[in-house]
C-alpha positions as CSV (number, residue, x, y, z in Angstrom):
1,X,0.0,0.0,0.0
2,X,2.9,2.4,0.8
3,X,4.4,1.7,-2.6
4,X,1.1,2.6,-4.3
5,X,0.7,5.8,-2.3
6,X,4.3,6.8,-3.0
7,X,3.8,6.0,-6.7
8,X,0.7,8.2,-6.8
9,X,2.4,11.1,-5.0
10,X,5.5,10.8,-7.3
11,X,3.3,10.7,-10.4
12,X,1.4,13.8,-9.3
13,X,4.6,15.7,-8.6
14,X,6.1,14.7,-11.9
15,X,2.9,15.7,-13.9
16,X,2.8,19.1,-12.2
17,X,6.5,19.6,-12.8
18,X,5.9,18.6,-16.4
19,X,3.2,21.2,-16.9
20,X,5.5,23.9,-15.5
21,X,8.3,22.7,-17.7
22,X,6.0,22.8,-20.7
23,X,4.9,26.4,-19.8
24,X,8.5,27.3,-19.1
25,X,9.7,26.0,-22.4
26,X,6.9,27.7,-24.3
27,X,7.7,31.0,-22.6
28,X,11.4,30.6,-23.3
29,X,10.6,29.8,-26.9
30,X,8.6,33.1,-27.2
31,X,5.3,31.3,-27.7
32,X,2.4,33.8,-27.5
33,X,0.5,33.7,-24.2
34,X,-2.7,32.7,-25.9
35,X,-0.9,29.6,-27.3
36,X,0.8,28.9,-24.0
37,X,-2.6,28.8,-22.3
38,X,-4.1,26.7,-25.2
39,X,-1.2,24.2,-24.9
40,X,-1.8,23.9,-21.2
41,X,-5.6,23.3,-21.7
42,X,-4.7,20.6,-24.3
43,X,-2.7,18.9,-21.5
44,X,-5.8,19.0,-19.3
45,X,-4.7,22.0,-17.2
46,X,-7.3,24.6,-16.2
47,X,-6.9,28.1,-17.4
48,X,-6.5,29.3,-13.8
49,X,-3.7,26.8,-13.1
50,X,-2.0,27.8,-16.4
51,X,-2.1,31.4,-15.3
52,X,-0.7,30.6,-11.9
53,X,2.2,28.7,-13.6
54,X,2.9,31.5,-16.0
55,X,3.0,34.0,-13.1
56,X,5.3,31.7,-11.1
57,X,7.6,31.4,-14.1
58,X,7.6,35.1,-15.0
59,X,5.8,37.5,-12.7
60,X,6.2,40.4,-15.2
61,X,3.6,38.6,-17.4
62,X,0.9,38.7,-14.7
63,X,-1.4,41.3,-16.1
64,X,-1.1,40.1,-19.7
65,X,-1.6,36.4,-18.6
66,X,-4.7,37.3,-16.6
67,X,-6.1,39.4,-19.3
68,X,-5.5,36.8,-22.0
69,X,-6.9,34.0,-19.9
70,X,-10.1,36.0,-19.1
71,X,-10.4,36.7,-22.8
72,X,-10.1,33.0,-23.7
73,X,-12.3,31.8,-20.8
74,X,-14.5,34.6,-19.4
75,X,-16.7,32.0,-17.7
76,X,-13.6,31.2,-15.5
77,X,-12.8,34.8,-14.6
78,X,-13.4,34.3,-10.9
79,X,-11.1,31.2,-10.8
80,X,-8.5,33.0,-12.8
81,X,-8.6,36.1,-10.5
82,X,-8.4,33.9,-7.4
83,X,-5.4,32.0,-8.9
84,X,-3.7,35.2,-9.7
85,X,-4.4,36.6,-6.3
86,X,-3.0,33.4,-4.7
87,X,0.1,33.9,-6.9
88,X,0.6,37.3,-5.3
89,X,-0.8,39.6,-8.0
90,X,-2.4,42.7,-6.6
91,X,-6.1,43.3,-6.9
92,X,-5.5,46.5,-8.9
93,X,-3.6,44.6,-11.5
94,X,-6.2,41.8,-11.7
95,X,-9.0,44.3,-12.1
96,X,-7.1,46.2,-14.8
97,X,-6.5,42.9,-16.7
98,X,-10.2,42.1,-16.3
99,X,-11.2,45.4,-17.8
100,X,-8.9,44.8,-20.8
101,X,-10.6,41.4,-21.3
102,X,-14.1,43.0,-21.0
103,X,-14.9,41.1,-17.8
104,X,-17.2,42.5,-15.1
105,X,-14.9,43.9,-12.4
106,X,-17.3,43.0,-9.6
107,X,-16.8,39.3,-10.4
108,X,-13.1,39.8,-10.2
109,X,-13.3,41.9,-7.0
110,X,-15.4,39.3,-5.3
111,X,-12.9,36.6,-6.2
112,X,-9.9,38.5,-5.1
113,X,-11.6,39.5,-1.8
114,X,-12.1,35.8,-1.1
115,X,-8.6,34.9,-2.4
116,X,-5.3,34.7,-0.6
117,X,-3.7,37.9,-2.0
118,X,-1.7,39.9,0.5
119,X,-1.3,42.8,-2.0
120,X,2.4,42.8,-1.6
121,X,3.5,41.6,-5.1
122,X,3.9,43.7,-8.2
123,X,2.2,43.4,-11.5
124,X,3.1,45.2,-14.6
125,X,1.2,48.4,-13.6
126,X,3.0,49.1,-10.4
127,X,3.8,48.1,-6.9
128,X,1.3,47.6,-4.2
129,X,3.0,47.4,-0.8
130,X,0.0,46.3,1.1
131,X,-3.2,47.7,2.6
132,X,-3.2,51.4,3.3
133,X,-2.9,52.4,6.9
134,X,-5.7,54.3,8.5
135,X,-5.2,57.5,10.5
136,X,-5.3,57.1,14.2
137,X,-8.5,58.2,16.0
138,X,-8.1,60.1,19.2
139,X,-9.5,58.6,22.4
140,X,-13.3,59.1,22.6
141,X,-13.7,58.5,18.8
142,X,-12.7,62.0,17.9
143,X,-15.9,63.5,19.3
144,X,-15.6,66.7,21.3
145,X,-17.3,66.8,24.6
146,X,-17.8,70.6,24.5
């Protein structure tokens, strides 16, 4: 039983490494992102997982990859946004990419709000260093007692 379990784990690890290797080689060969995503889909990989792998391989392609993926599969926009957020892409970059793809930004905003994005990673439109800090409120809530 242990051998079977080990075989399954090893097989899954190798197949995931193979997908990343295929995406990596496609990107290195200069294959257009639409084709990189199509190739991943042909291998049985979801568009969202393909986007996550592209971002992992080259974070500077985040906005373009998200936009292209949402153009190819608008019905998967929420999953694509969540995968990008989990890969560290800022909500602003994801929303900008969705706008380029013609996807409703409220769908994307809902997905990124539920995702694991800390907002600390850059996309191609700029750096987001995290949530803004709020000004401190004086004791008593700032209400004057006079």
